[in-house]
Structure formats: structure tokens, C-alpha cells
C-alpha positions as CSV (number, residue, x, y, z in Angstrom):
1,M,0.0,0.0,0.0
2,K,1.2,3.4,-0.8
3,N,1.5,6.1,1.8
4,Y,1.0,9.8,0.7
5,P,2.0,12.9,2.5
6,P,-0.9,14.7,4.4
7,E,-0.1,17.7,2.2
8,F,-0.8,15.7,-0.9
9,K,-4.0,14.3,0.5
10,A,-5.1,17.8,1.4
11,D,-4.2,19.3,-2.1
12,A,-6.1,16.5,-3.8
13,V,-9.3,17.0,-1.8
14,A,-8.8,20.7,-2.5
15,L,-8.4,20.1,-6.1
16,Y,-11.6,17.9,-6.2
17,E,-13.5,20.6,-4.4
18,S,-12.4,23.3,-6.7
19,R,-13.4,21.4,-9.9
20,P,-17.1,21.5,-9.8
21,G,-17.6,19.4,-13.0
22,A,-15.1,16.8,-12.1
23,T,-15.7,13.5,-10.9
24,I,-13.6,11.7,-8.2
25,R,-12.4,9.4,-11.0
26,S,-11.1,12.0,-13.2
27,V,-9.5,14.0,-10.5
28,A,-7.9,10.7,-9.2
29,A,-6.7,9.8,-12.8
30,D,-5.1,13.3,-13.0
31,L,-3.2,12.8,-9.8
32,G,-2.3,9.1,-10.5
33,V,-4.2,7.7,-7.5
34,N,-6.8,5.1,-7.0
35,P,-10.4,6.6,-7.2
36,E,-11.3,4.9,-3.9
37,T,-8.2,6.2,-2.3
38,L,-9.4,9.9,-3.2
39,R,-12.9,9.0,-2.2
40,N,-11.6,8.1,1.2
41,W,-9.8,11.2,1.5
42,V,-12.7,13.4,0.5
43,R,-14.9,11.5,3.2
44,A,-12.4,11.8,5.8
45,A,-12.0,15.4,5.1
46,G,-15.7,16.0,5.4
47,A,-15.4,17.5,2.1
48,S,-18.5,18.1,0.1
49,R,-19.6,19.8,-3.0
50,P,-23.0,20.9,-3.8
51,R,-25.0,18.8,-5.9
52,G,-25.5,19.9,-9.7
53,R,-23.6,22.8,-11.4
54,R,-22.2,25.8,-9.7
55,A,-22.0,29.2,-11.6
56,E,-19.8,28.8,-14.6
57,G,-16.3,30.4,-14.1
58,T,-16.1,29.7,-10.4
59,G,-12.7,28.2,-10.0
60,E,-12.3,27.3,-13.6
61,A,-9.3,29.5,-14.2
62,A,-7.4,28.1,-11.4
63,A,-8.4,24.4,-11.9
64,P,-5.8,23.8,-14.9
65,L,-2.9,25.2,-12.6
66,E,-4.0,23.2,-9.8
67,V,-3.8,19.9,-12.0
68,E,-0.4,20.8,-13.2
69,N,0.8,21.5,-9.9
70,A,-0.5,18.2,-8.6
71,A,1.0,16.3,-11.5
72,L,4.4,18.2,-10.9
73,R,4.4,17.2,-7.1
74,K,3.7,13.6,-8.1
75,K,6.8,13.6,-10.5
76,I,9.0,15.2,-8.0
77,R,7.9,12.5,-5.4
78,E,8.7,9.9,-8.0
79,L,12.2,11.2,-8.8
80,E,13.3,12.0,-5.3
81,P,15.2,9.5,-3.5
82,S,13.0,8.3,-0.6
83,S,14.8,9.0,2.8
84,E,11.9,7.2,4.5
85,R,12.9,3.8,2.8
86,G,15.5,1.7,4.4
87,P,18.7,0.4,2.7
């Protein structure tokens, strides 16, 4: 089982909340995590979004940057040597 840092989990939940038209599945795919994992994080955070569509334009401009940032953070984690793993 993979362990994700708390900051990544919080960012993932915030990203999901900021994208009104996105599904958990689509956000999880963008981040490279299992949809059920993201669903659990969203539930644990008590995050919710109003059902239905919000007004267009709300958070839409920031969403591509947030997705790009999440993807870059993931890539950095993949490339960094893990100091948490033993020899």
C-alpha cells in the first residue's frame, strides 16, 4: 500500500472541491491515485460539493494550474530518493 503525505492528500481534496464539473474518478486519474483512495480522503476530510452545477467560471481558471501543480508534485515524489525507505 502506498503512503501519501498529508499535504498531498489535502491538496487532492482541495483540487476535487475546486473542480465543480469533475468526478472523483477524473481527479484521481489526473493525480495518479486510485479513485477509492481519493474518495476515502474526501470523506475523511468531510469535504462536500453542492450537487449540480455551480455558476460557470467559479474556480475554472485556477483548475488547470492546480492539476498541473498536482502532477508536478507527483513527478517530484517519483524522482526524489526516498529517505523514508531503508537501505
